PDB file of N, CA, C and O in Angstrom:
ATOM      1  N   MET A   1       0.686  -1.354  -0.180  1.00  0.00           N
ATOM      2  CA  MET A   1      -0.103   0.200   0.076  1.00  0.00           C
ATOM      3  C   MET A   1       0.799   1.347   0.170  1.00  0.00           C
ATOM      4  O   MET A   1       0.316   2.376  -0.302  1.00  0.00           O
ATOM      5  N   LYS A   2       2.174   1.464   0.732  1.00  0.00           N
ATOM      6  CA  LYS A   2       2.588   2.352   1.244  1.00  0.00           C
ATOM      7  C   LYS A   2       3.791   2.895  -0.477  1.00  0.00           C
ATOM      8  O   LYS A   2       4.242   4.029  -0.643  1.00  0.00           O
ATOM      9  N   CYS A   3       4.021   1.625  -1.512  1.00  0.00           N
ATOM     10  CA  CYS A   3       4.656   1.593  -2.156  1.00  0.00           C
ATOM     11  C   CYS A   3       3.549   2.239  -3.620  1.00  0.00           C
ATOM     12  O   CYS A   3       4.101   2.791  -4.572  1.00  0.00           O
ATOM     13  N   ASN A   4       2.276   2.091  -3.593  1.00  0.00           N
ATOM     14  CA  ASN A   4       1.655   2.507  -4.430  1.00  0.00           C
ATOM     15  C   ASN A   4       1.085   3.853  -4.247  1.00  0.00           C
ATOM     16  O   ASN A   4       0.545   4.415  -5.200  1.00  0.00           O
ATOM     17  N   LEU A   5       1.194   4.587  -2.718  1.00  0.00           N
ATOM     18  CA  LEU A   5       1.400   5.768  -2.572  1.00  0.00           C
ATOM     19  C   LEU A   5       2.238   6.744  -2.887  1.00  0.00           C
ATOM     20  O   LEU A   5       1.941   7.837  -3.369  1.00  0.00           O
ATOM     21  N   ARG A   6       3.492   6.262  -2.559  1.00  0.00           N
ATOM     22  CA  ARG A   6       4.476   6.323  -2.903  1.00  0.00           C
ATOM     23  C   ARG A   6       4.564   6.739  -4.549  1.00  0.00           C
ATOM     24  O   ARG A   6       4.989   7.874  -4.767  1.00  0.00           O
ATOM     25  N   LEU A   7       4.158   5.824  -5.845  1.00  0.00           N
ATOM     26  CA  LEU A   7       4.412   5.702  -6.595  1.00  0.00           C
ATOM     27  C   LEU A   7       3.602   6.932  -7.265  1.00  0.00           C
ATOM     28  O   LEU A   7       3.983   7.686  -8.161  1.00  0.00           O
ATOM     29  N   PHE A   8       2.475   6.913  -6.624  1.00  0.00           N
ATOM     30  CA  PHE A   8       1.638   8.484  -7.062  1.00  0.00           C
ATOM     31  C   PHE A   8       1.865   9.289  -6.816  1.00  0.00           C
ATOM     32  O   PHE A   8       1.431  10.244  -7.460  1.00  0.00           O
ATOM     33  N   ALA A   9       2.862   9.522  -5.508  1.00  0.00           N
ATOM     34  CA  ALA A   9       3.166  10.694  -5.144  1.00  0.00           C
ATOM     35  C   ALA A   9       3.998  11.485  -6.230  1.00  0.00           C
ATOM     36  O   ALA A   9       3.870  12.671  -6.534  1.00  0.00           O
ATOM     37  N   LEU A  10       4.855  10.582  -6.730  1.00  0.00           N
ATOM     38  CA  LEU A  10       5.991  10.226  -7.774  1.00  0.00           C
ATOM     39  C   LEU A  10       5.336  11.048  -9.138  1.00  0.00           C
ATOM     40  O   LEU A  10       5.792  12.044  -9.700  1.00  0.00           O
ATOM     41  N   ALA A  11       4.237  10.349  -9.424  1.00  0.00           N
ATOM     42  CA  ALA A  11       3.985  10.402 -10.467  1.00  0.00           C
ATOM     43  C   ALA A  11       3.210  11.923 -10.748  1.00  0.00           C
ATOM     44  O   ALA A  11       3.278  12.725 -11.679  1.00  0.00           O
ATOM     45  N   THR A  12       2.499  11.896  -9.557  1.00  0.00           N
ATOM     46  CA  THR A  12       1.903  13.263  -9.778  1.00  0.00           C
ATOM     47  C   THR A  12       2.749  14.451  -9.355  1.00  0.00           C
ATOM     48  O   THR A  12       2.171  15.538  -9.359  1.00  0.00           O
ATOM     49  N   CYS A  13       4.072  14.418  -8.976  1.00  0.00           N
ATOM     50  CA  CYS A  13       4.875  15.595  -8.989  1.00  0.00           C
ATOM     51  C   CYS A  13       5.760  15.583 -10.161  1.00  0.00           C
ATOM     52  O   CYS A  13       6.214  16.688 -10.457  1.00  0.00           O
ATOM     53  N   VAL A  14       6.141  14.507 -10.961  1.00  0.00           N
ATOM     54  CA  VAL A  14       6.412  14.713 -12.332  1.00  0.00           C
ATOM     55  C   VAL A  14       5.753  15.532 -12.863  1.00  0.00           C
ATOM     56  O   VAL A  14       6.248  16.601 -13.222  1.00  0.00           O
ATOM     57  N   LEU A  15       3.832  15.080 -13.132  1.00  0.00           N
ATOM     58  CA  LEU A  15       3.181  15.644 -14.093  1.00  0.00           C
ATOM     59  C   LEU A  15       3.356  16.613 -13.642  1.00  0.00           C
ATOM     60  O   LEU A  15       3.591  17.296 -14.639  1.00  0.00           O
ATOM     61  N   LEU A  16       3.442  17.410 -12.608  1.00  0.00           N
ATOM     62  CA  LEU A  16       3.046  18.751 -12.355  1.00  0.00           C
ATOM     63  C   LEU A  16       4.214  19.974 -12.679  1.00  0.00           C
ATOM     64  O   LEU A  16       4.090  21.154 -13.005  1.00  0.00           O
ATOM     65  N   LEU A  17       5.589  18.966 -12.387  1.00  0.00           N
ATOM     66  CA  LEU A  17       6.614  19.719 -12.696  1.00  0.00           C
ATOM     67  C   LEU A  17       6.610  19.719 -14.213  1.00  0.00           C
ATOM     68  O   LEU A  17       6.746  20.901 -14.528  1.00  0.00           O
ATOM     69  N   LEU A  18       6.528  19.034 -15.223  1.00  0.00           N
ATOM     70  CA  LEU A  18       6.564  18.918 -16.790  1.00  0.00           C
ATOM     71  C   LEU A  18       5.573  19.940 -17.276  1.00  0.00           C
ATOM     72  O   LEU A  18       5.853  20.521 -18.324  1.00  0.00           O
ATOM     73  N   THR A  19       4.431  20.243 -16.644  1.00  0.00           N
ATOM     74  CA  THR A  19       3.453  21.295 -17.257  1.00  0.00           C
ATOM     75  C   THR A  19       3.624  22.203 -16.419  1.00  0.00           C
ATOM     76  O   THR A  19       2.613  22.904 -16.400  1.00  0.00           O
ATOM     77  N   THR A  20       4.184  22.463 -15.898  1.00  0.00           N
ATOM     78  CA  THR A  20       4.209  23.986 -15.003  1.00  0.00           C
ATOM     79  C   THR A  20       4.589  24.841 -16.416  1.00  0.00           C
ATOM     80  O   THR A  20       3.822  25.727 -16.791  1.00  0.00           O
ATOM     81  N   PRO A  21       5.809  24.525 -17.169  1.00  0.00           N
ATOM     82  CA  PRO A  21       6.013  25.564 -18.006  1.00  0.00           C
ATOM     83  C   PRO A  21       5.272  26.173 -19.133  1.00  0.00           C
ATOM     84  O   PRO A  21       5.543  27.258 -19.649  1.00  0.00           O
ATOM     85  N   ALA A  22       3.978  25.094 -19.583  1.00  0.00           N
ATOM     86  CA  ALA A  22       3.133  24.738 -20.446  1.00  0.00           C
ATOM     87  C   ALA A  22       2.476  25.496 -19.736  1.00  0.00           C
ATOM     88  O   ALA A  22       2.368  26.520 -20.411  1.00  0.00           O
ATOM     89  N   LEU A  23       1.921  25.654 -18.709  1.00  0.00           N
ATOM     90  CA  LEU A  23       0.914  26.265 -17.806  1.00  0.00           C
ATOM     91  C   LEU A  23       1.170  27.711 -17.492  1.00  0.00           C
ATOM     92  O   LEU A  23       0.253  28.528 -17.576  1.00  0.00           O
ATOM     93  N   ALA A  24       2.439  28.070 -17.119  1.00  0.00           N
ATOM     94  CA  ALA A  24       2.713  30.073 -17.502  1.00  0.00           C
ATOM     95  C   ALA A  24       2.984  29.883 -18.466  1.00  0.00           C
ATOM     96  O   ALA A  24       4.144  29.529 -18.681  1.00  0.00           O
ATOM     97  N   SER A  25       2.232  29.994 -19.339  1.00  0.00           N
ATOM     98  CA  SER A  25       2.399  30.727 -20.708  1.00  0.00           C
ATOM     99  C   SER A  25       1.113  32.138 -20.138  1.00  0.00           C
ATOM    100  O   SER A  25       1.406  33.330 -20.230  1.00  0.00           O
ATOM    101  N   GLY A  26       0.010  31.735 -19.689  1.00  0.00           N
ATOM    102  CA  GLY A  26      -0.607  32.020 -19.236  1.00  0.00           C
ATOM    103  C   GLY A  26      -2.288  31.869 -19.992  1.00  0.00           C
ATOM    104  O   GLY A  26      -3.317  32.304 -19.474  1.00  0.00           O
ATOM    105  N   VAL A  27      -2.204  31.199 -21.211  1.00  0.00           N
ATOM    106  CA  VAL A  27      -3.184  30.283 -22.254  1.00  0.00           C
ATOM    107  C   VAL A  27      -3.018  28.997 -21.328  1.00  0.00           C
ATOM    108  O   VAL A  27      -1.961  28.406 -21.105  1.00  0.00           O
ATOM    109  N   ARG A  28      -4.477  28.642 -20.761  1.00  0.00           N
ATOM    110  CA  ARG A  28      -4.557  27.362 -20.169  1.00  0.00           C
ATOM    111  C   ARG A  28      -5.447  26.651 -21.754  1.00  0.00           C
ATOM    112  O   ARG A  28      -5.036  25.559 -22.147  1.00  0.00           O
ATOM    113  N   GLU A  29      -5.893  26.914 -22.059  1.00  0.00           N
ATOM    114  CA  GLU A  29      -6.834  25.977 -22.762  1.00  0.00           C
ATOM    115  C   GLU A  29      -5.643  25.859 -24.591  1.00  0.00           C
ATOM    116  O   GLU A  29      -5.892  24.960 -25.395  1.00  0.00           O
ATOM    117  N   ALA A  30      -4.790  26.631 -24.799  1.00  0.00           N
ATOM    118  CA  ALA A  30      -4.253  26.309 -25.707  1.00  0.00           C
ATOM    119  C   ALA A  30      -2.994  25.502 -25.452  1.00  0.00           C
ATOM    120  O   ALA A  30      -2.536  24.568 -26.111  1.00  0.00           O
ATOM    121  N   ALA A  31      -2.447  26.187 -24.124  1.00  0.00           N
ATOM    122  CA  ALA A  31      -1.193  24.971 -24.057  1.00  0.00           C
ATOM    123  C   ALA A  31      -1.894  23.500 -23.717  1.00  0.00           C
ATOM    124  O   ALA A  31      -1.091  22.569 -23.782  1.00  0.00           O
ATOM    125  N   LEU A  32      -3.168  23.161 -23.388  1.00  0.00           N
ATOM    126  CA  LEU A  32      -3.802  21.908 -22.764  1.00  0.00           C
ATOM    127  C   LEU A  32      -4.201  21.002 -24.171  1.00  0.00           C
ATOM    128  O   LEU A  32      -3.824  19.862 -24.442  1.00  0.00           O
ATOM    129  N   PHE A  33      -5.179  21.992 -25.047  1.00  0.00           N
ATOM    130  CA  PHE A  33      -5.801  21.211 -25.949  1.00  0.00           C
ATOM    131  C   PHE A  33      -5.293  21.844 -27.191  1.00  0.00           C
ATOM    132  O   PHE A  33      -5.571  21.094 -28.127  1.00  0.00           O
ATOM    133  N   GLY A  34      -4.699  22.852 -27.580  1.00  0.00           N
ATOM    134  CA  GLY A  34      -4.100  23.675 -28.558  1.00  0.00           C
ATOM    135  C   GLY A  34      -5.654  23.872 -29.963  1.00  0.00           C
ATOM    136  O   GLY A  34      -5.777  23.652 -31.167  1.00  0.00           O
ATOM    137  N   GLY A  35      -6.387  24.310 -29.027  1.00  0.00           N
ATOM    138  CA  GLY A  35      -7.292  24.627 -30.015  1.00  0.00           C
ATOM    139  C   GLY A  35      -8.129  23.701 -30.910  1.00  0.00           C
ATOM    140  O   GLY A  35      -8.776  23.897 -31.939  1.00  0.00           O
ATOM    141  N   TYR A  36      -7.795  22.238 -29.880  1.00  0.00           N
ATOM    142  CA  TYR A  36      -8.330  21.267 -30.951  1.00  0.00           C
ATOM    143  C   TYR A  36     -10.046  21.324 -31.033  1.00  0.00           C
ATOM    144  O   TYR A  36     -10.746  21.193 -32.037  1.00  0.00           O
ATOM    145  N   THR A  37     -10.519  21.597 -29.433  1.00  0.00           N
ATOM    146  CA  THR A  37     -12.034  21.703 -29.336  1.00  0.00           C
ATOM    147  C   THR A  37     -12.675  22.342 -30.167  1.00  0.00           C
ATOM    148  O   THR A  37     -13.648  22.007 -30.844  1.00  0.00           O
ATOM    149  N   ASP A  38     -11.759  23.878 -30.077  1.00  0.00           N
ATOM    150  CA  ASP A  38     -12.688  25.158 -31.303  1.00  0.00           C
ATOM    151  C   ASP A  38     -12.819  24.650 -32.546  1.00  0.00           C
ATOM    152  O   ASP A  38     -13.775  24.910 -33.276  1.00  0.00           O
ATOM    153  N   ASP A  39     -11.311  23.461 -33.032  1.00  0.00           N
ATOM    154  CA  ASP A  39     -11.631  23.624 -34.717  1.00  0.00           C
ATOM    155  C   ASP A  39     -12.342  22.206 -34.542  1.00  0.00           C
ATOM    156  O   ASP A  39     -12.509  21.676 -35.641  1.00  0.00           O
ATOM    157  N   PHE A  40     -12.747  21.541 -33.611  1.00  0.00           N
ATOM    158  CA  PHE A  40     -13.186  20.203 -33.988  1.00  0.00           C
ATOM    159  C   PHE A  40     -14.879  20.681 -34.137  1.00  0.00           C
ATOM    160  O   PHE A  40     -15.437  20.257 -35.149  1.00  0.00           O
ATOM    161  N   ILE A  41     -15.745  21.568 -33.148  1.00  0.00           N
ATOM    162  CA  ILE A  41     -16.729  22.078 -33.098  1.00  0.00           C
ATOM    163  C   ILE A  41     -17.183  22.991 -34.718  1.00  0.00           C
ATOM    164  O   ILE A  41     -18.257  22.940 -35.316  1.00  0.00           O
ATOM    165  N   ALA A  42     -16.126  23.652 -35.023  1.00  0.00           N
ATOM    166  CA  ALA A  42     -16.361  24.571 -35.908  1.00  0.00           C
ATOM    167  C   ALA A  42     -16.337  23.967 -37.165  1.00  0.00           C
ATOM    168  O   ALA A  42     -16.834  24.447 -38.184  1.00  0.00           O
ATOM    169  N   TYR A  43     -15.618  22.666 -37.051  1.00  0.00           N
ATOM    170  CA  TYR A  43     -15.511  21.666 -38.045  1.00  0.00           C
ATOM    171  C   TYR A  43     -17.176  21.116 -38.553  1.00  0.00           C
ATOM    172  O   TYR A  43     -17.742  21.057 -39.645  1.00  0.00           O
ATOM    173  N   TRP A  44     -17.499  20.835 -37.396  1.00  0.00           N
ATOM    174  CA  TRP A  44     -18.880  19.684 -37.442  1.00  0.00           C
ATOM    175  C   TRP A  44     -20.103  20.717 -37.823  1.00  0.00           C
ATOM    176  O   TRP A  44     -20.990  20.330 -38.583  1.00  0.00           O
ATOM    177  N   ARG A  45     -20.125  22.405 -37.120  1.00  0.00           N
ATOM    178  CA  ARG A  45     -20.933  23.137 -37.006  1.00  0.00           C
ATOM    179  C   ARG A  45     -21.062  23.356 -38.673  1.00  0.00           C
ATOM    180  O   ARG A  45     -22.222  23.381 -39.084  1.00  0.00           O
ATOM    181  N   GLU A  46     -20.028  23.511 -39.643  1.00  0.00           N
ATOM    182  CA  GLU A  46     -20.238  23.722 -40.977  1.00  0.00           C
ATOM    183  C   GLU A  46     -20.391  22.151 -41.901  1.00  0.00           C
ATOM    184  O   GLU A  46     -20.560  22.154 -43.120  1.00  0.00           O
ATOM    185  N   LYS A  47     -20.341  21.454 -41.453  1.00  0.00           N
ATOM    186  CA  LYS A  47     -20.940  19.972 -41.973  1.00  0.00           C
ATOM    187  C   LYS A  47     -22.294  20.028 -41.841  1.00  0.00           C
ATOM    188  O   LYS A  47     -23.119  19.932 -42.749  1.00  0.00           O
ATOM    189  N   VAL A  48     -22.558  20.239 -40.297  1.00  0.00           N
ATOM    190  CA  VAL A  48     -24.321  20.080 -40.214  1.00  0.00           C
ATOM    191  C   VAL A  48     -24.794  21.658 -41.163  1.00  0.00           C
ATOM    192  O   VAL A  48     -25.758  21.651 -41.929  1.00  0.00           O
ATOM    193  N   LYS A  49     -24.273  22.417 -41.022  1.00  0.00           N
ATOM    194  CA  LYS A  49     -24.895  23.666 -42.052  1.00  0.00           C
ATOM    195  C   LYS A  49     -25.242  23.037 -43.590  1.00  0.00           C
ATOM    196  O   LYS A  49     -26.282  23.053 -44.249  1.00  0.00           O
ATOM    197  N   GLN A  50     -24.356  22.667 -43.767  1.00  0.00           N
ATOM    198  CA  GLN A  50     -24.222  21.962 -45.314  1.00  0.00           C
ATOM    199  C   GLN A  50     -25.265  20.770 -45.752  1.00  0.00           C
ATOM    200  O   GLN A  50     -25.789  20.553 -46.845  1.00  0.00           O
ATOM    201  N   GLN A  51     -25.347  20.253 -44.816  1.00  0.00           N
ATOM    202  CA  GLN A  51     -26.764  19.102 -45.138  1.00  0.00           C
ATOM    203  C   GLN A  51     -28.137  19.483 -45.040  1.00  0.00           C
ATOM    204  O   GLN A  51     -28.678  20.528 -44.681  1.00  0.00           O
ATOM    205  N   ASN A  52     -28.600  18.310 -45.474  1.00  0.00           N
ATOM    206  CA  ASN A  52     -30.411  18.508 -45.593  1.00  0.00           C
ATOM    207  C   ASN A  52     -30.707  18.331 -43.847  1.00  0.00           C
ATOM    208  O   ASN A  52     -29.965  17.781 -43.033  1.00  0.00           O
ATOM    209  N   SER A  53     -31.925  18.934 -43.617  1.00  0.00           N
ATOM    210  CA  SER A  53     -32.190  19.135 -42.211  1.00  0.00           C
ATOM    211  C   SER A  53     -32.790  17.551 -42.102  1.00  0.00           C
ATOM    212  O   SER A  53     -32.700  16.916 -41.051  1.00  0.00           O
ATOM    213  N   VAL A  54     -33.255  17.138 -43.018  1.00  0.00           N
ATOM    214  CA  VAL A  54     -33.618  15.454 -43.140  1.00  0.00           C
ATOM    215  C   VAL A  54     -32.675  14.681 -42.850  1.00  0.00           C
ATOM    216  O   VAL A  54     -32.875  13.712 -42.118  1.00  0.00           O
ATOM    217  N   VAL A  55     -31.570  14.935 -43.322  1.00  0.00           N
ATOM    218  CA  VAL A  55     -30.312  13.733 -43.395  1.00  0.00           C
ATOM    219  C   VAL A  55     -30.183  13.622 -42.203  1.00  0.00           C
ATOM    220  O   VAL A  55     -30.110  12.528 -41.644  1.00  0.00           O
ATOM    221  N   ILE A  56     -30.105  15.316 -41.302  1.00  0.00           N
ATOM    222  CA  ILE A  56     -29.400  15.020 -39.846  1.00  0.00           C
ATOM    223  C   ILE A  56     -30.749  14.977 -38.818  1.00  0.00           C
ATOM    224  O   ILE A  56     -30.392  15.019 -37.641  1.00  0.00           O
ATOM    225  N   ALA A  57     -32.053  14.910 -38.978  1.00  0.00           N
ATOM    226  CA  ALA A  57     -32.824  14.099 -38.282  1.00  0.00           C
ATOM    227  C   ALA A  57     -32.583  12.855 -38.268  1.00  0.00           C
ATOM    228  O   ALA A  57     -32.461  12.156 -37.262  1.00  0.00           O
ATOM    229  N   VAL A  58     -32.508  12.535 -39.337  1.00  0.00           N
ATOM    230  CA  VAL A  58     -32.695  10.730 -39.083  1.00  0.00           C
ATOM    231  C   VAL A  58     -31.265  10.481 -38.564  1.00  0.00           C
ATOM    232  O   VAL A  58     -31.181   9.552 -37.760  1.00  0.00           O
ATOM    233  N   LEU A  59     -30.236  11.069 -38.838  1.00  0.00           N
ATOM    234  CA  LEU A  59     -29.045  10.722 -38.152  1.00  0.00           C
ATOM    235  C   LEU A  59     -29.381  10.443 -36.164  1.00  0.00           C
ATOM    236  O   LEU A  59     -29.330   9.489 -35.388  1.00  0.00           O
ATOM    237  N   ILE A  60     -29.690  11.814 -36.093  1.00  0.00           N
ATOM    238  CA  ILE A  60     -29.957  12.130 -34.896  1.00  0.00           C
ATOM    239  C   ILE A  60     -31.171  10.812 -33.983  1.00  0.00           C
ATOM    240  O   ILE A  60     -31.033  10.171 -32.941  1.00  0.00           O
ATOM    241  N   VAL A  61     -32.251  10.885 -34.973  1.00  0.00           N
ATOM    242  CA  VAL A  61     -33.315   9.653 -34.573  1.00  0.00           C
ATOM    243  C   VAL A  61     -32.374   8.278 -34.188  1.00  0.00           C
ATOM    244  O   VAL A  61     -32.458   7.561 -33.191  1.00  0.00           O
ATOM    245  N   GLY A  62     -31.471   8.184 -35.327  1.00  0.00           N
ATOM    246  CA  GLY A  62     -30.860   6.730 -35.310  1.00  0.00           C
ATOM    247  C   GLY A  62     -29.892   6.699 -33.803  1.00  0.00           C
ATOM    248  O   GLY A  62     -29.967   5.887 -32.881  1.00  0.00           O
ATOM    249  N   ALA A  63     -28.954   7.938 -33.957  1.00  0.00           N
ATOM    250  CA  ALA A  63     -28.271   7.765 -32.665  1.00  0.00           C
ATOM    251  C   ALA A  63     -28.939   7.577 -31.217  1.00  0.00           C
ATOM    252  O   ALA A  63     -28.352   7.143 -30.226  1.00  0.00           O
ATOM    253  N   ILE A  64     -30.271   7.985 -31.284  1.00  0.00           N
ATOM    254  CA  ILE A  64     -31.059   8.033 -29.894  1.00  0.00           C
ATOM    255  C   ILE A  64     -31.443   6.405 -29.879  1.00  0.00           C
ATOM    256  O   ILE A  64     -31.444   5.753 -28.835  1.00  0.00           O
ATOM    257  N   ALA A  65     -31.723   5.923 -31.002  1.00  0.00           N
ATOM    258  CA  ALA A  65     -32.510   4.796 -31.076  1.00  0.00           C
ATOM    259  C   ALA A  65     -31.585   3.367 -30.602  1.00  0.00           C
ATOM    260  O   ALA A  65     -31.794   2.247 -30.137  1.00  0.00           O
ATOM    261  N   LEU A  66     -30.344   4.293 -31.094  1.00  0.00           N
ATOM    262  CA  LEU A  66     -29.460   3.210 -30.601  1.00  0.00           C
ATOM    263  C   LEU A  66     -28.822   3.714 -29.445  1.00  0.00           C
ATOM    264  O   LEU A  66     -27.680   3.292 -29.627  1.00  0.00           O
ATOM    265  N   LEU A  67     -28.801   4.208 -28.593  1.00  0.00           N
ATOM    266  CA  LEU A  67     -28.533   4.409 -27.221  1.00  0.00           C
ATOM    267  C   LEU A  67     -29.655   3.811 -26.609  1.00  0.00           C
ATOM    268  O   LEU A  67     -29.481   3.012 -25.689  1.00  0.00           O
ATOM    269  N   ILE A  68     -30.719   4.083 -26.983  1.00  0.00           N
ATOM    270  CA  ILE A  68     -32.184   3.275 -25.918  1.00  0.00           C
ATOM    271  C   ILE A  68     -31.963   1.703 -26.652  1.00  0.00           C
ATOM    272  O   ILE A  68     -32.445   0.931 -25.823  1.00  0.00           O
ATOM    273  N   ILE A  69     -31.531   1.014 -27.645  1.00  0.00           N
ATOM    274  CA  ILE A  69     -31.811  -0.233 -27.926  1.00  0.00           C
ATOM    275  C   ILE A  69     -29.961  -0.876 -27.159  1.00  0.00           C
ATOM    276  O   ILE A  69     -29.866  -2.075 -26.900  1.00  0.00           O
ATOM    277  N   THR A  70     -29.028  -0.170 -26.967  1.00  0.00           N
ATOM    278  CA  THR A  70     -27.898  -0.536 -26.123  1.00  0.00           C
ATOM    279  C   THR A  70     -28.022  -0.546 -24.549  1.00  0.00           C
ATOM    280  O   THR A  70     -27.644  -1.484 -23.848  1.00  0.00           O
ATOM    281  N   ARG A  71     -28.702   0.824 -24.001  1.00  0.00           N
ATOM    282  CA  ARG A  71     -28.713   0.927 -22.494  1.00  0.00           C
ATOM    283  C   ARG A  71     -30.124  -0.169 -22.209  1.00  0.00           C
ATOM    284  O   ARG A  71     -30.193  -0.340 -20.992  1.00  0.00           O
ATOM    285  N   SER A  72     -31.079  -0.831 -22.827  1.00  0.00           N
ATOM    286  CA  SER A  72     -32.037  -1.781 -22.191  1.00  0.00           C
ATOM    287  C   SER A  72     -31.593  -3.263 -22.081  1.00  0.00           C
ATOM    288  O   SER A  72     -32.286  -4.076 -21.469  1.00  0.00           O
ATOM    289  N   LYS A  73     -29.855  -3.768 -22.976  1.00  0.00           N
ATOM    290  CA  LYS A  73     -29.834  -4.725 -23.148  1.00  0.00           C
ATOM    291  C   LYS A  73     -29.122  -5.393 -21.715  1.00  0.00           C
ATOM    292  O   LYS A  73     -28.336  -6.323 -21.893  1.00  0.00           O
ATOM    293  N   GLY A  74     -29.333  -5.028 -20.593  1.00  0.00           N
ATOM    294  CA  GLY A  74     -28.677  -5.083 -19.442  1.00  0.00           C
ATOM    295  C   GLY A  74     -29.296  -6.869 -18.980  1.00  0.00           C
ATOM    296  O   GLY A  74     -30.089  -7.578 -19.600  1.00  0.00           O
ATOM    297  N   PRO A  75     -28.416  -7.197 -17.435  1.00  0.00           N
ATOM    298  CA  PRO A  75     -28.648  -8.202 -17.209  1.00  0.00           C
ATOM    299  C   PRO A  75     -30.242  -8.475 -16.669  1.00  0.00           C
ATOM    300  O   PRO A  75     -30.842  -7.571 -16.087  1.00  0.00           O
ATOM    301  N   LYS A  76     -30.783  -9.609 -16.878  1.00  0.00           N
ATOM    302  CA  LYS A  76     -32.277  -9.584 -16.563  1.00  0.00           C
ATOM    303  C   LYS A  76     -32.055 -10.839 -15.436  1.00  0.00           C
ATOM    304  O   LYS A  76     -33.016 -11.280 -14.805  1.00  0.00           O
TER     305      LYS A  76
END
């Protein structure tokens, strides 16, 4: 148990030491994700704008149906 705690403490310290220079720049989001999430959202927003609304509605209904089907298959 003590070995696991020491290993966790060591890993935490190393992680903090390695990320400190990147976080010191003042721009936390750019240092952590590099604007990836903003580009991802912008890309898919443009794709949705270009599509037909019927196609988008069918995809949404399909995703909801898939979630319902997979959630209902539990242990009986």
